[in-house]
C-alpha positions as CSV (number, residue, x, y, z in Angstrom):
1,M,-0.2,0.2,-0.2
2,D,1.5,3.2,-0.8
3,K,2.0,5.7,2.0
4,I,1.5,8.9,2.0
5,N,4.5,11.4,3.9
6,A,2.8,12.9,6.8
7,G,5.8,15.4,7.2
8,L,7.8,15.1,10.6
9,L,7.4,18.2,12.5
10,S,10.3,18.9,15.4
11,S,10.0,16.9,18.3
12,V,9.5,19.0,21.5
13,L,10.1,17.9,25.0
14,L,7.7,19.4,27.3
15,L,8.6,19.8,31.2
16,T,6.5,19.5,34.0
17,A,6.2,22.6,36.4
18,C,6.7,19.8,39.3
19,S,10.3,20.7,40.4
20,S,12.8,17.8,41.1
21,D,11.3,17.1,44.7
22,E,7.5,17.9,44.0
23,A,6.0,14.5,43.2
24,F,3.7,14.5,40.1
25,F,0.9,12.2,41.3
26,E,-0.9,13.2,44.7
27,E,-3.7,11.8,46.3
28,V,-7.0,12.2,44.2
29,N,-9.6,14.2,45.8
30,A,-13.2,15.8,45.4
31,D,-11.5,19.0,43.9
32,T,-9.0,17.3,41.9
33,G,-10.1,14.3,40.2
34,H,-12.3,15.0,37.8
35,A,-14.7,12.9,35.5
36,H,-15.0,13.2,31.5
37,V,-12.9,9.9,31.1
38,H,-11.6,10.2,27.6
39,G,-9.3,6.5,28.1
40,M,-8.0,4.0,30.2
41,D,-4.8,1.5,30.2
42,Y,-2.0,0.1,31.9
43,V,0.5,2.4,31.3
44,D,4.3,0.5,32.9
45,G,2.3,-1.6,34.8
46,E,0.2,0.8,36.7
47,L,-3.5,1.2,35.8
48,M,-4.4,4.7,34.0
49,I,-7.2,7.2,33.3
50,A,-6.9,9.5,30.8
51,T,-9.4,12.9,31.4
52,H,-10.8,16.3,30.4
53,Y,-8.2,17.8,33.5
54,G,-5.2,15.5,33.5
55,L,-4.4,11.9,34.6
56,L,-5.6,9.3,37.2
57,K,-2.9,6.4,38.2
58,K,-4.0,3.7,40.9
59,E,-1.0,3.0,42.8
60,D,-1.6,-0.1,45.5
61,D,-5.4,0.0,46.9
62,T,-4.9,4.9,46.4
63,W,-6.3,6.7,42.9
64,L,-3.7,9.8,42.5
65,H,-4.1,12.7,40.1
66,S,-1.5,14.5,38.1
67,T,0.0,17.7,39.4
68,A,1.1,19.1,36.1
69,N,0.4,18.7,32.2
70,N,-3.1,18.4,33.0
71,H,-4.5,19.0,29.4
72,D,-7.5,17.4,27.9
73,Y,-6.1,14.0,26.9
74,M,-8.0,12.0,23.7
75,G,-7.5,8.9,22.3
76,F,-5.1,7.7,25.0
77,T,-3.7,4.6,24.1
78,A,-0.7,2.7,26.0
79,Y,1.9,0.8,24.4
80,G,5.4,-1.2,25.8
81,E,7.2,2.0,26.6
82,G,4.6,4.3,27.6
83,F,1.5,5.7,25.7
84,Y,0.5,8.6,22.9
85,A,-2.8,10.8,23.4
86,S,-4.0,13.7,21.5
87,G,-6.3,16.5,22.6
88,H,-6.2,20.0,24.1
89,P,-3.2,21.8,26.5
90,E,-4.3,23.2,29.8
91,P,-4.8,26.8,29.5
92,S,-2.3,27.8,31.6
93,T,0.2,26.3,28.9
94,D,1.5,28.1,26.0
95,L,1.3,24.8,24.0
96,E,-0.5,24.9,20.6
97,N,-3.7,23.9,20.4
98,P,-4.7,21.2,19.5
99,L,-2.1,19.2,20.9
100,G,-1.8,16.7,17.9
101,L,-0.2,13.3,18.2
102,V,2.0,13.3,21.7
103,K,3.6,10.3,23.5
104,S,5.1,9.9,27.5
105,T,7.6,7.2,28.3
106,D,7.5,8.4,32.3
107,Q,3.8,8.2,32.7
108,G,3.0,11.9,31.4
109,E,5.4,13.6,33.6
110,T,7.1,15.1,29.9
111,L,5.4,15.1,26.4
112,E,6.9,14.5,23.3
113,Q,5.1,16.4,20.5
114,L,5.2,14.5,17.4
115,V,3.5,15.4,14.8
116,F,0.1,17.7,13.9
117,S,0.7,20.2,16.9
118,G,-1.7,22.9,16.4
119,E,-4.0,21.0,13.8
120,T,-5.2,17.6,14.3
121,D,-7.6,16.2,17.7
122,Y,-7.4,12.5,17.8
123,H,-10.2,11.1,19.4
124,Y,-9.5,7.6,18.4
125,M,-6.2,5.8,18.6
126,S,-5.5,2.4,19.4
127,V,-1.5,1.4,19.4
128,S,-0.4,-2.4,18.7
129,K,1.2,-2.6,22.3
130,N,3.7,-5.1,21.1
131,T,4.5,-4.4,17.6
132,G,4.2,-0.4,17.6
133,R,1.9,0.0,14.7
134,L,-0.3,2.9,15.5
135,Y,-4.3,3.2,14.0
136,T,-6.2,6.4,14.3
137,A,-9.2,7.9,12.6
138,L,-8.8,11.6,11.3
139,M,-12.3,13.3,11.7
140,H,-10.9,16.7,10.0
141,G,-8.2,17.1,7.3
142,N,-5.2,18.9,8.2
143,S,-2.3,19.7,6.1
144,E,-0.8,16.6,5.0
145,L,-4.2,14.5,5.4
146,E,-7.5,14.5,4.2
147,P,-10.0,12.6,6.6
148,G,-10.3,9.4,6.7
149,F,-8.6,6.3,8.4
150,Y,-4.8,5.6,8.6
151,Y,-2.0,3.8,10.6
152,T,1.9,4.6,11.0
153,D,4.5,2.2,12.4
154,D,6.5,5.1,12.9
155,E,5.3,7.5,14.8
156,G,3.7,9.7,12.6
157,N,6.7,10.1,9.7
158,E,4.9,8.5,7.3
159,W,0.5,6.8,7.1
160,S,-1.0,4.4,5.1
161,P,-4.5,5.1,4.3
162,M,-6.9,2.6,5.5
163,A,-10.0,1.6,2.6
164,L,-12.0,-0.1,5.4
165,S,-14.0,-2.1,2.6
166,G,-17.4,-3.1,3.8
167,L,-17.7,-0.6,6.4
168,E,-21.3,0.2,6.2
169,A,-22.0,2.7,9.0
170,E,-22.9,6.1,9.8
171,S,-20.6,6.9,13.0
172,I,-17.4,5.7,14.7
173,F,-16.8,5.4,18.2
174,G,-13.9,3.0,19.1
175,L,-10.8,1.7,17.7
176,A,-8.8,-1.6,19.2
177,A,-5.6,-2.8,17.9
178,H,-4.4,-6.7,18.3
179,P,-1.0,-6.3,21.2
180,D,0.9,-8.7,18.4
181,N,-1.2,-9.3,14.8
182,L,-0.4,-5.8,13.7
183,E,-2.9,-6.4,10.7
184,Q,-5.9,-6.6,13.1
185,V,-7.7,-3.7,14.1
186,A,-11.6,-3.8,15.3
187,I,-14.0,-0.5,15.0
188,L,-16.8,0.1,17.1
189,T,-19.9,1.8,15.2
190,N,-23.3,2.6,15.6
191,R,-24.1,-0.8,13.7
192,G,-21.2,-3.2,15.5
193,I,-18.2,-4.1,15.6
194,Y,-16.5,-4.5,12.3
195,E,-12.8,-6.3,12.4
196,S,-9.9,-6.3,9.9
197,T,-7.9,-9.0,9.6
198,D,-5.7,-7.3,6.4
199,A,-4.7,-3.6,8.4
200,G,-7.8,-1.9,7.2
201,K,-7.9,-2.9,3.4
202,S,-10.9,-4.7,4.5
203,V,-13.5,-5.0,7.2
204,T,-16.1,-7.9,8.4
205,L,-19.2,-7.1,10.7
206,L,-17.9,-9.4,13.5
207,Q,-21.0,-8.7,16.0
208,E,-23.8,-7.0,14.7
209,T,-25.8,-4.9,17.8
210,E,-26.4,-1.2,18.4
211,G,-25.4,-1.9,21.9
212,A,-22.1,-3.1,21.9
213,S,-19.9,-0.1,23.5
214,A,-16.4,-1.2,24.4
215,A,-13.5,-3.6,23.1
216,M,-10.1,-4.6,24.1
217,Y,-7.9,-7.3,22.2
218,T,-5.8,-9.1,24.2
219,E,-3.1,-12.0,23.3
220,D,-6.4,-14.4,23.1
221,P,-9.7,-13.1,23.3
222,L,-11.5,-10.2,21.9
223,Y,-13.4,-8.8,24.9
224,T,-16.7,-6.3,24.3
225,V,-19.4,-5.2,26.2
226,Q,-22.6,-5.1,24.9
227,N,-25.6,-3.5,27.0
228,Q,-23.2,-3.8,30.1
229,T,-22.6,-7.5,29.1
230,F,-19.0,-8.5,29.5
231,M,-18.3,-10.9,26.5
232,S,-15.2,-12.8,25.9
233,Q,-15.8,-13.0,21.8
234,D,-19.2,-14.8,21.6
235,E,-19.6,-16.0,25.0
236,K,-21.4,-13.8,27.5
237,L,-20.3,-13.7,30.8
238,G,-21.0,-10.9,33.5
239,D,-22.9,-8.0,33.9
240,I,-21.2,-5.1,35.2
241,P,-22.9,-3.1,37.5
242,L,-22.4,0.7,36.2
243,E,-25.3,2.5,34.6
244,E,-24.0,4.7,32.2
245,P,-22.5,2.5,29.5
246,V,-18.7,1.0,29.5
247,L,-16.7,3.1,27.4
248,Y,-13.0,1.2,28.3
249,L,-12.0,-2.0,29.3
250,A,-8.2,-2.5,30.6
251,V,-6.7,-5.8,31.5
252,N,-3.9,-6.4,33.8
253,P,-0.9,-7.2,32.6
254,S,0.5,-9.1,35.3
255,D,-2.8,-10.8,36.3
256,L,-4.8,-11.2,33.1
257,E,-8.3,-12.1,35.3
258,M,-8.3,-8.8,36.6
259,I,-9.8,-6.1,34.2
260,Y,-11.4,-2.9,34.8
261,A,-13.7,-1.5,32.9
262,V,-15.1,2.4,33.0
263,T,-17.5,5.0,31.9
264,G,-17.5,8.2,30.6
265,D,-18.4,9.9,33.5
266,G,-15.6,8.2,35.5
267,E,-18.1,4.9,37.0
268,A,-15.5,2.0,37.2
269,A,-15.8,-1.3,38.2
270,V,-13.1,-4.6,38.9
271,T,-13.2,-8.1,38.1
272,E,-10.9,-10.7,39.3
273,D,-12.5,-13.8,38.0
274,G,-12.1,-13.0,34.0
275,G,-15.4,-11.2,33.9
276,V,-17.8,-13.1,35.7
277,S,-18.5,-11.2,38.6
278,W,-17.6,-7.6,39.1
279,S,-17.8,-4.9,41.8
280,A,-18.2,-1.6,41.6
281,E,-15.0,0.9,42.5
282,E,-15.0,4.2,43.6
283,I,-12.5,6.4,41.9
284,I,-13.2,10.2,42.5
285,P,-14.1,10.3,46.7
286,S,-17.3,11.9,47.4
287,E,-17.6,15.3,48.8
């Protein structure tokens, strides 16, 4: 497939406002913790949630909130060495808006701007954790690319377009890349979950349902949430006790039976038996 040269923009390392003796994360409270969740994943072995107001991290049994770089993170997705994201900078910074494609290898304490700073806000991204391929949905064109679906194997230096032959949907609301098979990706749509096994050349309708709200590949099964029921492939497991739709899933790389689910407004639930039984978990303390 022909590749589109996206023009690698100058990378800029952004340091946090923290001094050397000031912690980047502090215990979350009703004032510093905010809902409006835009992503969740394990980063360097620790569960992290990207929000409209920065990052949340679970450390042992305590939830923490970032003290700087509290940007409106979108498209949050973790890979072997850190995470990629996009979104909008917090008002107190002089960063160009939107952020374009950024990455961090220290859980958000520093960010590296990769491409399209000031041009693009990626709402939907998913990286193949063990191969590094990053899939994106470009909702609005920029100086180099037309709107559409793309992937990159070199952090945005070059982009390959995805034709997605067979896709019949009016809207999409998520991507999920396989951690090992760099050509396998799922697309959540209003018609159901589509899957491509040829890097987006074509797709097939994997699950036809209007209730599918989240999807996540592991090394073996594809986990999905359909009308708050957690499923492994086509097998129904347990019901997730949350009122709002689950939008993001994350599996603990050290314990594959432990899986977290979170809604857009910050309600969370966890299973420790691979999805059969779930219990709600409070992230943000009640006032």
